[in-house]
C-alpha positions in Angstrom: 28.9 -16.3 -9.9 26.7 -16.1 -13.0 23.5 -16.9 -11.1 21.5 -14.3 -13.0 22.1 -14.1 -16.8 19.5 -11.7 -18.0 20.6 -8.3 -19.2 19.3 -5.3 -17.2 20.2 -1.9 -18.6 16.8 -0.1 -18.1 13.4 -0.4 -16.6 11.9 -2.2 -19.6 14.6 -4.9 -19.3 13.6 -5.4 -15.7 9.9 -5.4 -16.5 10.4 -8.1 -19.1 12.1 -10.5 -16.7 11.1 -9.8 -13.1 8.3 -12.4 -13.1 10.5 -15.1 -14.8 11.0 -18.2 -12.6 13.7 -19.4 -15.0 15.6 -16.2 -14.7 15.6 -16.2 -10.9 15.8 -19.9 -10.0 19.6 -20.1 -9.6 19.8 -16.8 -7.7 17.0 -17.7 -5.3 18.5 -21.2 -4.7 21.9 -19.5 -3.8 20.1 -17.1 -1.4 18.3 -19.9 0.4 21.5 -21.9 0.9 23.2 -18.7 2.1 20.4 -18.3 4.7 20.3 -22.0 5.6 16.7 -22.3 4.4 15.2 -25.3 2.6 15.3 -25.3 -1.2 11.9 -25.4 -2.9 10.4 -24.6 -6.3 9.5 -21.0 -7.1 5.9 -20.0 -7.7 4.8 -16.6 -9.0 2.9 -14.2 -6.7 1.0 -11.0 -7.5 3.4 -8.9 -9.5 4.5 -5.5 -8.3 7.7 -3.5 -8.8 10.1 -6.1 -7.6 10.6 -9.9 -8.2 8.4 -11.7 -5.7 8.1 -15.5 -5.5 6.7 -18.1 -3.1 9.3 -20.6 -2.3 8.2 -23.4 0.1 6.8 -21.7 3.3 8.5 -18.4 2.5 8.2 -15.4 0.2 11.3 -13.9 -1.3 11.4 -10.4 -2.7 14.4 -9.5 -4.9 14.7 -5.7 -5.4 15.3 -4.2 -8.8 19.0 -3.5 -9.2 20.4 0.0 -9.8 20.9 -0.8 -13.5 17.1 -0.9 -13.9 17.1 2.9 -13.6 15.2 2.9 -10.2 17.1 3.5 -7.0 15.5 1.1 -4.5 17.6 2.3 -1.5 14.7 4.2 0.2 12.2 1.4 -0.5 14.5 -1.2 0.9 15.3 0.8 4.0 11.6 1.7 4.5 10.4 -1.9 4.2 13.1 -3.3 6.5 12.3 -0.7 9.2 8.5 -1.2 8.7 8.6 -5.0 8.9 10.8 -4.9 12.1 8.4 -2.3 13.6 5.2 -4.1 12.9 6.7 -7.4 14.1 7.7 -5.8 17.4 4.3 -4.2 17.8 2.6 -7.5 17.3 0.7 -6.3 14.2 -0.8 -9.2 12.1 1.8 -9.2 9.4 4.3 -11.9 8.1 7.4 -12.4 10.2 10.7 -11.3 8.5 13.0 -14.2 8.2 16.2 -12.7 6.6 17.5 -10.0 4.4 20.8 -9.2 2.7 22.6 -8.7 -0.6 24.1 -10.9 -3.3 26.9 -9.7 -5.5 26.4 -11.4 -8.9 26.2 -9.9 -12.3 24.2 -7.1 -10.5 24.0 -6.3 -6.8 20.7 -7.7 -5.7 19.1 -6.8 -2.3 16.6 -9.4 -1.0 14.1 -10.0 1.8 12.6 -13.2 3.0 9.4 -13.3 5.0 7.0 -16.1 6.0 4.3 -17.0 3.5 0.7 -16.4 4.7 -1.9 -18.6 3.1 -5.1 -16.8 2.4 -7.3 -14.9 0.0 -6.6 -11.2 -0.7 -9.3 -8.9 0.3 -10.2 -8.1 -3.3 -11.4 -11.7 -3.7 -12.6 -12.4 -0.2 -15.0 -9.4 -0.1 -16.9 -10.8 -3.1 -18.6 -13.4 -1.0 -18.9 -11.5 2.3 -22.3 -10.8 3.9 -23.0 -7.4 5.3 -22.4 -8.7 8.8 -19.0 -10.1 7.7 -18.1 -6.8 6.1 -18.9 -5.0 9.4 -16.8 -7.5 11.3 -13.9 -7.1 8.9 -14.1 -3.3 9.2 -13.9 -3.6 13.0 -10.9 -5.9 12.8 -9.0 -3.7 10.4 -9.7 -0.7 12.5 -8.1 -2.5 15.5 -5.1 -3.3 13.5 -4.6 0.1 12.0 -5.2 1.8 15.4 -2.3 -0.2 16.8 -0.2 0.6 13.8 -1.0 4.3 13.2 0.9 5.7 16.2 3.8 8.0 16.8 7.1 6.9 15.4 10.7 8.2 14.9 11.6 9.3 11.4 12.7 6.4 9.2 13.0 7.9 5.8 13.2 11.5 4.4 9.8 11.4 2.6 7.6 14.5 3.1 4.1 13.5 2.0 2.8 17.0 1.9 5.6 19.1 0.4 7.5 16.6 -1.8 6.7 17.7 -5.4 7.8 14.3 -6.8 4.8 12.8 -5.1 2.4 15.0 -7.0 2.8 13.3 -10.4 -0.6 11.6 -10.4 -2.2 15.0 -10.3 -0.4 16.1 -13.5 -3.3 15.4 -15.8 -5.8 17.5 -13.8 -6.8 21.0 -14.9 -4.4 23.8 -14.0 -6.9 25.6 -11.8 -7.4 22.5 -9.7 -3.6 21.9 -9.4 -3.0 25.5 -8.4 -5.8 25.4 -5.7 -4.5 22.1 -4.4 -1.0 23.6 -3.8 -2.3 26.6 -2.1 -4.5 24.5 0.1 -1.7 22.2 1.1 0.3 25.2 2.4 -2.6 26.6 4.5 -4.3 23.5 5.9 -3.3 21.8 9.2 -3.4 18.1 8.4 -2.5 17.0 12.0 0.4 15.2 13.5 2.2 12.5 11.6 2.1 8.9 12.5 3.4 5.6 11.1 1.1 4.5 8.2 1.2 1.5 5.9 0.5 3.8 3.0 -1.0 1.3 0.5 -3.8 -0.6 2.2 -5.4 -1.8 -1.1 -7.1 -5.1 -1.6 -3.9 -6.9 -2.7 -2.1 -6.0 0.6 -4.6 -7.5 3.0 -5.0 -11.3 3.4 -7.7 -13.3 5.1 -6.7 -16.8 6.2 -9.2 -19.8 6.2 -9.6 -19.1 9.9 -10.7 -15.5 9.1 -7.5 -14.0 10.5 -6.4 -10.7 8.9 -2.9 -10.1 7.8 -1.3 -7.0 6.3 1.6 -7.4 3.8 3.9 -5.2 1.6 5.2 -2.3 3.7 7.2 -0.7 0.9 5.0 2.5 1.0 5.1 3.0 4.7 5.7 6.6 5.7 5.1 9.2 8.4 1.9 11.0 7.5 -1.3 12.4 9.0 -3.7 9.6 9.9 -6.1 10.7 7.2 -3.5 9.5 4.7 -4.3 6.0 5.7 -8.0 6.5 6.3 -8.8 8.1 3.0 -7.3 5.3 1.0 -9.2 2.7 3.1 -12.5 4.4 2.6 -12.3 5.3 -1.1 -9.9 2.7 -2.6 -10.2 -0.4 -0.3 -13.8 -0.1 0.7 -15.1 1.7 -2.5 -17.7 3.6 -0.4 -19.3 0.2 0.7 -21.8 1.0 3.5 -21.2 -2.1 5.6 -17.4 -1.8 5.4 -17.5 1.9 6.2 -19.8 1.3 9.2 -17.5 -1.3 10.6 -14.4 0.8 10.3 -15.8 4.4 10.7 -18.7 3.7 13.0 -18.5 7.0 14.9 -18.1 9.2 11.8 -20.8 11.4 10.3 -21.2 11.8 6.5 -19.6 15.2 6.8 -16.6 13.8 8.6 -16.2 11.0 6.1 -16.3 13.6 3.2 -13.7 15.9 4.8 -11.4 13.0 5.9 -11.5 11.6 2.3 -11.0 15.0 0.7 -8.0 15.9 2.7 -6.4 12.5 2.8 -6.6 12.1 -1.0 -5.1 15.5 -1.6 -1.9 14.5 0.2 -1.8 10.9 -0.8 0.9 9.8 -3.2 -1.7 7.8 -5.1 -4.5 10.4 -4.6 -4.7 11.5 -8.2 -5.1 8.0 -9.5 -7.6 7.0 -6.8 -9.8 10.0 -7.7 -9.7 9.0 -11.4 -10.4 5.4 -10.7 -13.1 5.7 -8.0 -14.7 9.1 -8.3 -14.4 10.7 -11.8 -12.4 11.8 -14.8 -9.7 14.4 -14.1 -11.3 16.8 -16.5 -14.4 16.9 -14.3 -12.5 18.6 -11.4 -11.9 22.2 -12.3 -11.6 23.2 -8.6 -11.3 21.6 -5.2 -15.0 22.3 -4.6 -15.7 19.9 -7.5 -13.8 17.2 -5.7 -15.6 17.8 -2.4 -19.0 17.8 -4.2 -18.2 14.6 -6.0 -17.2 12.9 -2.7 -20.4 14.2 -1.1 -22.4 12.6 -4.0 -20.6 9.3 -3.7 -21.2 9.0 0.1 -24.8 10.2 0.0 -25.6 7.7 -2.8 -24.4 4.9 -0.6 -25.4 6.3 2.9 -28.9 7.6 3.2 -28.5 8.3 6.9 -25.9 9.6 9.3 -23.6 6.7 10.5 -23.2 8.5 13.8 -26.9 8.1 14.5 -27.2 4.5 13.5 
């Protein structure tokens, strides 16, 4: 059909073109006609791994083809399952409109969801009062409590034992990495539940009516609940007292430290989050160093026990 004319032979080729409106316009128009949806101009959205555009009242995601060097099969299956699941549970997430494949120069998988107009949390939090932060934390906790429940397996990912998911710890000292592996084998992290897996600021939207929506379920996985909670506390909230109080109201400082410590150790993004929010990899010669750094972070923000407030 010659709808997509760019050359994709490796990841760099895909990276050079996946945000290009010109490159994808014909392909997107074909998909919209195929799904009996109105044609509209493409607009860029926050870049990620795949091509994502706003088109009228919808968002279309076109997954990187096999020729890019990345097999998107698991990501696609995961996101399709996760979107269907959260829609059925009534979670505040966009509705899935359509999904399918187009055989063109390359085989493109796509997904179309409703567009939610709002500010992402990263921007919205900049003008929040402490009271608004507490309310946001409470709302988010209600959403995640409804979402983080038992679920049948939907992909083959093992968050604790999959060695491929440890890459972000590669730059840490050998003693730390060795202790981490021993710890993972001996510690009971609890039962696995459905988690979003990447509740960062870009993946939470606040509408003008202050409604909270969660987007982008490509990293959904079965994992201990601390997998979700640690990322929320350290990455999303950045140890902010009011946000922590709203979400973790019944936690003591000790519980916050241990939850974050264990959750980060098993999280696919854990090594990067520690580096960005807590300290340089070279500072962590042992697991005790990480626990002490977390203790310092929390105590510098929280001068009292949340559980007694």
